[in-house]
C-alpha positions in Angstrom: -25.4 0.9 36.9 -23.4 3.6 38.8 -21.3 6.4 37.5 -18.5 4.7 38.9 -19.2 1.3 36.7 -19.9 3.7 33.8 -16.2 5.2 33.8 -14.4 1.5 34.4 -16.5 0.5 31.5 -15.2 3.1 29.4 -12.0 2.6 30.4 -11.9 -0.9 29.3 -13.3 0.1 25.8 -10.9 2.6 25.0 -7.7 0.4 26.7 -9.2 -2.5 24.2 -9.1 0.0 21.1 -6.0 0.9 22.2 -4.6 -2.6 22.2 -6.0 -3.4 18.8 -4.6 0.3 17.4 -1.3 -1.8 17.3 -1.2 -4.1 14.6 2.3 -5.7 14.3 4.7 -5.6 17.5 8.2 -7.1 18.2 9.1 -7.1 21.7 12.8 -7.4 22.3 13.1 -10.6 19.8 16.6 -11.9 19.7 17.5 -15.0 18.1 20.6 -16.9 18.4 22.8 -19.6 16.6 25.2 -20.4 18.8 27.3 -17.3 19.3 26.0 -15.6 16.9 23.4 -13.5 17.1 21.0 -13.2 14.4 19.1 -10.4 16.0 19.3 -9.0 18.9 16.4 -7.0 21.3 14.5 -5.8 18.2 11.9 -3.8 19.4 9.0 -2.0 16.6 5.3 -1.6 16.4 3.1 -0.8 13.5 -0.2 1.1 13.9 -3.4 -0.4 12.1 -3.2 1.2 8.6 0.4 1.7 8.1 2.3 0.8 5.2 5.8 0.2 7.1 9.1 -0.6 5.1 11.5 -3.0 7.1 14.8 -2.4 5.2 18.8 -3.8 5.6 21.7 -5.2 4.0 21.8 -8.7 2.9 22.4 -10.7 6.5 20.9 -8.2 8.9 18.2 -10.0 10.2 15.4 -8.9 8.1 13.7 -12.5 7.0 14.9 -13.7 10.7 12.7 -10.7 12.2 9.7 -11.5 9.9 9.5 -15.2 10.8 9.3 -14.6 14.1 6.5 -12.4 14.4 4.6 -14.2 12.0 5.5 -17.5 14.2 7.4 -19.2 11.6 10.4 -19.1 13.7 10.5 -19.3 18.0 12.7 -16.4 19.5 15.2 -17.1 21.8 14.0 -14.2 23.7 11.3 -11.7 23.3 7.5 -11.8 22.0 5.5 -10.8 19.0 2.1 -9.7 18.4 -0.4 -9.5 15.9 -3.7 -7.4 16.4 -2.7 -7.6 20.1 -2.4 -11.5 20.0 0.5 -13.4 21.2 1.9 -15.3 18.3 4.0 -18.1 20.8 0.6 -18.7 23.1 -2.1 -18.5 20.6 -0.8 -19.4 17.5 -4.1 -20.5 15.3 -6.0 -17.1 16.4 -2.9 -15.1 15.2 -2.3 -16.9 12.0 -6.4 -15.9 11.0 -5.2 -12.2 11.4 -2.2 -12.6 9.0 -1.3 -13.2 5.4 2.0 -13.7 4.7 4.7 -13.6 1.5 8.0 -15.4 2.5 10.9 -14.7 0.7 11.0 -18.2 -2.3 7.9 -19.2 -0.3 6.7 -22.9 -0.8 4.1 -23.7 -3.5 2.2 -27.1 -5.0 4.0 -26.9 -8.0 1.6 -29.7 -9.3 -0.9 -27.8 -8.6 -2.9 -25.0 -10.8 -3.4 -21.5 -8.5 -7.1 -22.3 -8.9 -6.4 -25.6 -7.4 -3.6 -24.7 -4.7 -5.9 -21.4 -4.1 -9.1 -23.3 -3.4 -7.7 -26.3 -1.2 -5.7 -23.2 0.7 -9.2 -21.3 1.3 -10.7 -24.8 2.3 -7.9 -25.3 4.9 -8.6 -22.1 6.9 -12.6 -23.0 6.8 -13.5 -20.4 3.8 -16.4 -21.9 1.4 -19.4 -21.7 -0.2 -19.9 -18.5 -2.3 -17.7 -16.7 0.0 -14.2 -18.7 -1.5 -15.9 -18.2 -5.2 -15.8 -14.5 -4.3 -12.4 -14.2 -2.6 -10.6 -16.8 -5.7 -12.3 -14.2 -8.2 -10.9 -11.3 -6.2 -7.5 -12.6 -6.0 -7.4 -13.6 -9.3 -8.1 -10.2 -10.5 -6.2 -8.2 -7.9 -3.1 -10.5 -8.5 -3.2 -10.8 -12.3 -3.7 -14.5 -12.6 -6.4 -15.2 -15.0 -4.8 -16.1 -17.9 -3.0 -18.6 -15.9 -5.6 -19.9 -13.6 -5.7 -23.0 -15.0 -2.4 -23.6 -15.9 0.1 -25.8 -13.3 2.3 -24.0 -11.1 5.3 -25.8 -12.4 5.0 -24.3 -15.8 4.8 -20.7 -14.4 7.6 -18.2 -14.3 9.0 -17.0 -11.3 6.8 -13.5 -11.5 3.7 -15.3 -12.0 4.8 -17.9 -8.9 5.3 -14.7 -7.0 1.4 -13.3 -7.6 0.4 -17.1 -6.6 2.4 -16.0 -3.4 0.8 -13.1 -2.7 -2.9 -14.0 -3.6 -2.2 -17.2 -1.3 -1.4 -14.2 1.3 -4.5 -12.3 0.7 -7.0 -15.0 0.0 -8.1 -15.0 3.7 -8.7 -11.2 4.1 -6.5 -10.8 6.5 -6.0 -7.5 8.9 -2.1 -7.8 8.6 -0.1 -8.4 5.6 3.9 -9.0 6.0 5.5 -9.1 2.6 9.4 -10.3 2.0 10.4 -8.6 -1.4 7.2 -9.0 -2.8 7.8 -7.6 -6.3 11.0 -9.9 -6.7 11.0 -11.5 -10.3 8.3 -9.4 -11.5 8.8 -6.9 -15.0 7.9 -3.1 -14.0 4.5 -3.2 -15.2 3.6 -5.7 -12.8 5.6 -3.9 -10.0 3.4 -0.5 -10.4 0.3 -3.1 -10.4 1.6 -4.1 -7.3 2.6 -1.0 -5.7 -1.0 0.0 -6.6 -2.0 -2.5 -5.0 -0.5 -2.4 -1.8 -1.5 1.5 -1.4 -5.5 0.1 -2.2 -4.7 -2.6 0.8 -3.5 0.0 3.0 -6.8 1.9 3.5 -8.0 -1.4 5.3 -4.8 -3.3 6.2 -1.4 -2.9 7.9 1.3 -4.0 5.8 5.0 -4.9 6.6 6.6 -4.6 3.5 10.6 -5.9 3.3 12.4 -5.1 0.0 15.7 -3.7 -1.0 14.0 -1.4 -3.4 14.5 2.2 -2.4 12.7 3.8 -5.1 9.5 1.3 -4.0 10.2 2.3 -0.5 9.7 6.0 -1.6 6.5 5.0 -3.8 4.1 3.2 -1.4 6.0 3.2 2.3 5.1 6.4 4.8 7.6 4.9 7.5 11.1 2.6 7.5 12.4 0.4 10.3 16.0 -0.1 9.4 18.1 -3.0 10.4 21.7 -3.7 11.0 23.7 -6.5 12.5 20.1 -7.5 14.0 20.1 -4.2 15.7 17.7 -1.5 14.8 19.6 1.5 13.8 16.1 3.4 12.3 12.9 3.8 12.2 11.1 7.2 11.1 9.6 9.0 8.6 10.9 8.0 4.9 11.0 11.7 4.3 13.8 11.6 7.0 16.5 9.5 4.8 16.3 12.0 2.3 14.3 13.6 -0.3 16.0 11.9 -3.4 17.0 8.4 -4.0 20.6 9.2 -4.0 20.1 10.7 -0.7 18.1 7.6 0.6 21.2 5.4 -0.5 23.9 7.7 0.6 22.1 7.7 4.4 21.4 3.8 4.1 24.9 3.2 3.5 25.7 5.7 6.7 23.8 3.8 9.1 24.5 0.2 7.9 28.2 0.7 7.2 30.8 -1.1 9.3 32.0 1.1 12.1 
């Protein structure tokens, strides 16, 4: 093989590594409902191994953006990518990389956590010992053992939220997009989820939407802040302030009406 060929092959490999280093990417995402703009030209990226908080007041465009990133909602303009895969043109392949916990995500309430998660695993093509291992892992990590065989309809909001988390993690995805993952949990459960997110970030990329600034300080080194459908801040969490009070003041200053 010639030196030129070696250089070309090396450059191609480096380009591939660089492309897959960005695991979540929004490129000019815009969504309109008539004349109302839910989001306008939202662009940001999250690299492999990052935990990034996605913040904003109610109605700012957080959930709309997350739905477009995951392919649950089509943008009017722009593109989204997961692990370098265009979500619009290769939805199935992109979904293999993704674990998504939507806000108030739907569950099969007539089923048990074990039954529902086993069904979801089989639909995703996981079977045999691998499925058994993953079921045992999510049951432990999401603290579902005590309700494993109870109907989901009988579970509290907190346990339902944990079933949703287990669903998102079951197929061991590279990317996790979590919308209010600690909603409805008690303080001990919240602490457990924060520890789990920190542990998962060793091998996964996580985009986390939350209203709880204490949670952001605890687990997220970086913040993307959206207001009125546009990104108004993207940087280290420490740039928002060194305390929760300072963060609240900065949040209000960035999201208050002009």
